[in-house]
C-alpha positions in Angstrom: 0.0 0.0 0.0 1.4 3.4 -1.0 0.3 6.6 0.7 1.3 10.3 0.8 1.2 12.1 4.1 0.3 15.8 4.1 1.7 16.5 7.6 5.3 16.3 8.8 6.1 13.5 11.2 6.8 14.3 14.8 10.6 14.4 14.8 10.8 14.8 18.5 9.5 11.2 18.9 12.1 10.0 16.4 14.8 11.8 18.4 13.6 10.0 21.6 13.7 6.7 19.8 17.2 7.4 18.6 18.3 8.3 22.1 16.8 5.0 23.3 18.9 3.1 20.8 22.0 5.0 21.9 21.6 4.0 25.6 20.4 0.5 24.8 23.8 -0.8 25.8 23.4 0.5 29.4 22.5 -2.9 30.9 22.0 -2.9 34.6 23.1 -5.7 36.9 26.4 -7.6 37.4 28.3 -8.9 34.4 28.9 -12.7 34.7 32.2 -14.0 35.8 32.9 -17.6 36.5 33.6 -18.0 40.3 36.8 -19.4 41.6 36.8 -23.1 42.7 38.8 -25.0 45.2 42.3 -25.3 43.8 43.8 -28.7 43.3 46.8 -29.1 41.0 47.3 -32.9 41.5 45.4 -36.0 42.5 46.9 -38.2 45.2 46.2 -41.2 43.1 47.5 -40.0 39.7 49.9 -37.6 38.0 49.7 -33.9 37.6 46.3 -32.7 36.7 44.7 -29.2 36.6 41.5 -27.8 38.3 38.2 -28.5 36.5 36.4 -26.0 34.3 33.5 -26.9 32.0 34.6 -28.2 28.6 31.9 -30.8 28.0 31.6 -30.2 24.3 34.9 -32.0 23.6 34.5 -35.3 21.7 34.5 -38.3 24.0 34.3 -41.1 21.5 32.9 -44.6 22.1 34.6 -45.3 25.4 32.8 -48.6 25.9 34.9 -50.0 23.0 37.8 -50.1 25.5 36.2 -53.3 26.9 36.7 -55.1 23.6 33.2 -56.5 23.3 31.4 -56.1 19.9 28.0 -56.9 21.4 28.5 -54.2 24.1 29.3 -51.8 21.3 26.1 -52.6 19.5 24.0 -52.2 22.7 25.6 -48.9 23.6 24.8 -47.5 20.2 21.2 -48.4 20.7 21.1 -46.3 24.0 21.7 -43.2 21.9 18.5 -43.6 19.9 16.2 -45.8 22.0 16.7 -45.0 25.7 13.7 -43.0 26.9 15.6 -41.0 29.5 18.0 -39.9 26.8 15.0 -39.1 24.6 13.5 -37.0 27.4 16.8 -35.0 27.7 16.9 -34.5 23.9 13.4 -33.0 24.0 14.3 -30.8 27.0 17.3 -29.5 25.0 15.1 -28.8 22.0 12.7 -26.9 24.2 15.5 -24.9 25.7 16.7 -23.9 22.3 13.2 -22.8 21.3 13.1 -20.6 24.4 16.3 -18.9 23.2 14.7 -18.2 19.8 11.6 -16.8 21.6 13.7 -14.5 23.8 15.8 -13.3 20.9 12.7 -12.4 19.0 11.8 -9.9 21.7 14.7 -7.7 20.7 13.0 -6.9 17.4 9.8 -5.0 16.5 6.6 -6.8 16.1 4.5 -5.9 13.0 0.8 -6.7 12.5 -1.3 -6.4 9.5 -5.1 -6.0 10.0 -8.1 -5.5 7.9 -11.8 -5.5 8.4 -15.2 -4.9 6.8 -18.5 -3.9 8.5 -22.0 -3.2 7.2 -24.3 -1.2 9.3 -27.7 0.5 9.2 -28.9 3.5 11.1 -32.6 4.0 12.0 -34.8 6.7 10.4 -35.8 9.9 12.1 -39.5 10.1 12.8 -39.5 13.8 13.3 -37.8 14.8 10.0 -39.0 11.8 8.1 -35.5 10.9 7.0 -35.1 7.3 6.0 -32.5 5.0 7.6 -29.2 4.5 5.9 -27.3 1.3 5.2 -23.5 1.6 4.5 -20.3 -0.3 4.3 -16.9 0.5 6.0 -13.6 -1.1 5.1 -10.4 -0.8 7.0 -6.8 -1.8 6.1 -3.8 -1.0 8.2 -0.3 -2.0 9.3 1.2 -1.3 12.7 4.3 -2.0 14.7 5.5 -1.8 18.2 9.0 -2.1 19.7 10.4 -2.0 23.2 14.0 -0.7 23.1 16.2 -2.7 25.4 17.3 0.5 27.2 18.3 -1.2 30.5 19.4 -4.5 29.1 16.5 -6.6 30.4 15.7 -8.2 27.1 19.4 -8.9 26.3 19.9 -10.5 29.7 16.9 -12.6 29.1 18.4 -13.8 25.9 21.7 -14.5 27.6 20.0 -16.3 30.4 18.0 -18.5 27.9 21.2 -19.2 26.0 22.9 -20.3 29.2 19.9 -22.4 30.0 20.0 -24.1 26.7 23.7 -24.9 27.3 22.8 -26.3 30.7 20.2 -28.5 28.9 22.9 -29.7 26.5 25.0 -30.6 29.6 22.0 -32.4 31.0 21.7 -34.3 27.8 25.3 -35.3 27.9 24.9 -36.4 31.5 21.8 -38.4 30.7 23.5 -40.1 27.8 26.6 -40.9 29.9 24.6 -42.2 32.8 22.5 -44.5 30.5 25.6 -45.7 28.7 27.4 -46.3 32.0 24.5 -48.2 33.5 24.3 -50.3 30.4 28.0 -51.1 30.5 27.8 -52.1 34.2 24.7 -54.2 33.7 26.2 -55.9 30.7 29.5 -56.6 32.3 27.7 -57.9 35.5 25.6 -60.2 33.3 28.8 -61.6 31.7 30.3 -62.0 35.2 27.2 -63.9 36.2 27.8 -66.2 33.3 31.3 -66.8 34.6 29.9 -67.5 38.1 27.4 -69.9 36.6 30.1 -71.8 34.7 32.2 -71.8 37.9 29.4 -73.2 39.9 28.6 -75.8 37.2 32.2 -77.1 37.4 32.1 -77.0 41.2 28.8 -78.8 41.4 30.2 -81.5 39.1 33.0 -81.9 41.6 30.5 -82.1 44.4 28.6 -84.8 42.5 31.9 -86.8 42.0 32.6 -86.4 45.8 29.1 -87.6 46.6 29.6 -90.7 44.3 32.9 -91.4 46.1 31.3 -91.1 49.5 28.4 -93.3 48.5 30.8 -96.0 47.3 32.7 -95.8 50.5 29.5 -96.0 52.5 28.3 -99.0 50.4 31.7 -100.7 51.1 31.3 -100.0 54.8 34.2 -97.7 55.0 32.4 -94.4 55.5 29.6 -93.4 57.8 26.1 -92.5 56.6 26.7 -88.9 57.9 29.4 -88.5 55.2 26.9 -89.2 52.5 24.4 -86.8 54.0 27.1 -84.1 54.2 28.0 -84.7 50.6 24.4 -84.5 49.5 23.9 -81.2 51.5 27.0 -79.7 49.9 25.7 -80.6 46.4 22.2 -79.3 47.1 23.5 -76.0 48.4 25.7 -75.6 45.3 22.8 -76.3 43.0 20.6 -73.8 44.9 23.2 -71.1 44.5 23.3 -71.8 40.8 19.5 -71.4 40.6 19.8 -68.1 42.4 22.3 -66.9 39.8 19.7 -67.6 37.1 17.4 -65.1 38.8 20.2 -62.5 39.0 21.0 -62.9 35.4 17.4 -62.6 34.3 17.1 -59.3 36.2 20.2 -57.9 34.6 18.9 -58.9 31.1 15.6 -57.2 31.8 17.5 -54.0 32.9 19.5 -54.0 29.7 16.3 -54.4 27.7 14.9 -51.2 29.2 18.1 -49.3 28.6 18.0 -50.1 24.9 14.3 -49.3 24.7 12.9 -52.8 24.3 10.2 -54.7 26.3 11.9 -57.2 28.6 9.9 -60.1 27.2 11.3 -59.5 23.7 14.9 -59.2 24.6 17.5 -62.0 25.1 21.2 -62.2 25.6 22.6 -65.6 25.1 25.7 -66.7 27.2 29.0 -66.4 25.4 31.2 -69.4 26.0 34.5 -67.8 25.2 33.9 -64.4 26.7 37.1 -62.9 28.0 36.8 -60.0 30.5 38.9 -57.0 29.7 39.9 -54.3 32.2 41.2 -51.2 30.4 44.4 -49.7 31.8 44.5 -46.0 32.6 47.2 -44.4 30.3 50.1 -42.8 32.0 49.7 -39.0 32.1 45.9 -38.8 31.5 45.2 -35.4 29.9 44.0 -32.9 32.6 41.3 -31.7 30.2 39.3 -34.9 30.8 38.0 -33.8 34.2 36.9 -30.6 32.6 34.5 -32.5 30.4 32.2 -33.6 33.2 28.7 -32.6 32.1 27.5 -32.1 35.7 30.1 -29.4 36.2 29.2 -27.7 32.9 25.5 -27.8 33.8 26.1 -26.3 37.2 28.3 -23.5 35.7 25.7 -22.6 33.1 22.9 -22.5 35.6 25.0 -20.1 37.6 25.2 -17.9 34.5 21.4 -18.1 34.3 21.0 -17.0 37.9 23.4 -14.1 37.4 21.3 -12.8 34.5 18.2 -12.9 36.7 19.7 -10.2 38.9 20.0 -7.7 36.0 16.5 -8.6 34.9 15.2 -7.9 38.4 17.1 -4.6 38.7 15.7 -3.3 35.4 12.4 -2.9 37.2 13.8 0.1 39.0 13.9 2.0 35.6 11.1 3.2 33.3 10.0 0.9 30.5 9.8 2.6 27.1 8.0 1.4 24.0 7.5 2.9 20.5 4.6 2.3 18.2 3.7 3.3 14.7 0.8 2.6 12.4 -0.5 3.4 9.0 -3.8 2.6 7.4 -6.9 3.7 5.6 -10.7 3.6 6.0 -13.3 4.0 3.3 -16.8 3.0 2.4 -15.6 1.3 -0.8 -12.7 -1.1 -1.3 -11.4 0.9 -4.2 -11.2 4.0 -2.0 -8.9 2.3 0.5 -5.8 3.2 -1.6 -6.6 6.8 -2.1 -4.6 9.4 -0.4 -7.6 11.0 1.3 -8.3 7.8 3.1 -4.8 7.4 4.6 -4.1 7.9 8.3 -0.8 7.3 10.3 0.4 7.6 13.8 3.6 7.5 15.8 3.7 7.0 19.5 6.1 6.9 22.5 5.1 5.6 25.9 7.0 5.4 29.1 6.0 3.9 32.5 7.9 4.3 35.8 7.0 2.3 38.8 6.5 4.7 41.7 5.6 2.5 44.7 5.4 -1.3 45.1 6.1 -1.6 48.9 9.6 -3.0 48.3 8.6 -5.8 46.0 11.2 -4.9 43.4 14.0 -4.8 46.0 12.8 -8.2 47.3 13.0 -9.7 43.8 16.5 -8.3 43.4 17.5 -9.9 46.7 15.8 -13.1 45.7 17.8 -13.2 42.5 21.0 -12.4 44.3 20.4 -15.2 46.8 19.6 -17.6 43.9 23.0 -16.6 42.3 24.7 -17.4 45.6 23.0 -20.8 45.8 24.2 -21.5 42.2 27.8 -20.6 43.1 27.7 -23.0 46.0 26.2 -25.8 43.8 28.9 -25.2 41.2 31.7 -25.3 43.7 30.2 -28.4 45.3 30.0 -30.1 41.9 33.8 -29.4 41.4 34.6 -30.8 44.9 32.5 -33.9 44.2 34.2 -34.4 40.9 37.6 -34.3 42.6 36.4 -36.8 45.2 34.8 -39.1 42.6 38.0 -39.3 40.6 40.1 -39.9 43.7 37.8 -42.6 44.8 37.8 -44.4 41.5 41.6 -44.1 41.0 42.1 -45.5 44.6 39.7 -48.3 44.0 41.4 -49.2 40.7 44.8 -49.4 42.4 43.5 -51.4 45.4 41.4 -53.8 43.3 44.3 -54.7 41.1 46.3 -55.7 44.1 43.3 -57.5 45.6 42.8 -59.5 42.5 46.3 -60.9 42.6 45.8 -61.9 46.3 42.5 -63.5 45.4 44.2 -65.5 42.7 46.8 -66.7 45.1 44.2 -67.6 47.6 42.1 -69.5 45.0 45.0 -71.5 43.8 45.9 -72.5 47.3 42.3 -73.4 48.2 42.0 -75.6 45.1 45.2 -77.4 46.0 44.0 -77.9 49.6 40.7 -79.2 48.4 42.3 -81.8 46.1 44.7 -83.0 48.8 42.1 -83.4 51.5 39.9 -85.3 49.1 42.8 -87.7 48.3 43.5 -88.1 52.0 39.8 -88.8 52.6 39.9 -91.6 50.1 42.8 -93.0 52.0 40.9 -92.8 55.3 43.2 -90.2 56.8 40.7 -87.4 57.5 37.0 -87.2 58.1 34.6 -85.9 55.5 34.0 -82.8 57.5 37.5 -81.7 56.6 36.6 -82.3 52.9 33.4 -80.2 53.2 35.4 -77.4 54.8 38.0 -77.4 52.1 35.4 -77.5 49.4 33.5 -74.5 50.9 36.7 -72.6 51.2 37.7 -73.4 47.6 34.4 -72.3 46.2 34.5 -69.1 48.2 38.0 -68.3 46.9 37.0 -69.0 43.3 33.9 -66.7 43.6 35.9 -64.0 45.3 38.4 -64.1 42.5 35.7 -63.8 39.8 34.1 -61.0 41.8 37.4 -59.1 42.1 37.6 -59.1 38.3 34.0 -57.9 38.0 34.7 -55.1 40.5 37.7 -54.0 38.5 35.5 -53.8 35.4 32.7 -51.8 37.0 35.2 -49.6 38.7 36.7 -48.9 35.3 33.3 -47.8 34.1 32.8 -45.6 37.1 36.2 -44.0 36.5 35.4 -43.3 32.9 32.2 -41.6 34.0 34.0 -39.6 36.7 36.3 -38.4 33.9 33.4 -37.2 31.9 33.1 -40.0 29.4 36.4 -41.7 28.5 39.9 -40.9 27.6 42.0 -41.1 24.5 45.8 -41.1 24.5 47.2 -38.0 22.9 43.8 -36.2 22.8 
């Protein structure tokens, strides 16, 4: 629509608008600065590392491949697309990004186009005898409004939304890492249960042979009936333990199904006969940047930035709000007349509003925002401290479990030898069957402890990877 205005526009309003633009950078409130954190240059359990700062966008890579299991690789890849907790975090991140776009849009003018048509009739005049009139009216106009960000409120809202989206991205990384870590632990535990079942199968076969020997000795009148009963008890207990492991394995299988987004009844993991457990070694001189990649630290730091922006937003209420508006349009009784100069109208407007009294509500909101910022600072620093503790715990556990596994191996070998010797001596009538039972129980306990030590090393490796923010790569 083209129009020609006969009057000169109010330049005073335009000057005010220009002034609003010039002072638009005068944002009130504190500028964000990342707070200091407890200093730690080294870990007691490792080499020289540096304090943590968020760097969670660094590429982590498929850390689960360090365990050398192709099936685990396949299952971990399914977590990325099928796990519902991860899907929830993905949707939350998309929502946060939409909020950023919404807040950024508030920095620009809004423009509306409107039109309308009405048909009306006026009643006649009984005194003058004038007849009623029926007429049409058409309107067409375009208008716009804009709130200059004089005090930085809108800009801080955009910055806060951006930081919130970055926090949601960290939450997504944390949800993904948590689901992948839980999957790895459940999968490795399931495979260790398979090892325990194979161990018990071999042990129960030994118990069955011992029962056969005892039964033969009893039949020959060499052994007492109590020896047979003890051998039967030992075998039944071993078989009961094996049945209990079946229940444990089934629960782990069901948990894995949920993690990969399948119904438990439709998911099966068959035992792997030649499965070899792998415990990845920590490379010497792990890059210090790995601790910086923890998503929980990144999320806490970004939420601190959000809380800081809220202070400026609250303080902006102390200052007047200014808005500009403009419109142009036309009104006529015929559509063809809408575009004639005589039908055109325009307007420019400036409005300002200053809060005069609110009984201290604005000050309370500023104090509330400042207290929220202080809480976020404490949460951030606590997240860093917890990260240091977590890594120290896992590094310590890694070192201790390695030594413990060697001792468990020595104990198992000695217990196996003692069991075999006592069984031979029982056959020769040199010891009672109670001694054999004791040796068998000790040997089984030692074998199970050795298998459990290896399982603990694997799950600790997963926990260490998680505490480092999701894996490590030599030379990264």
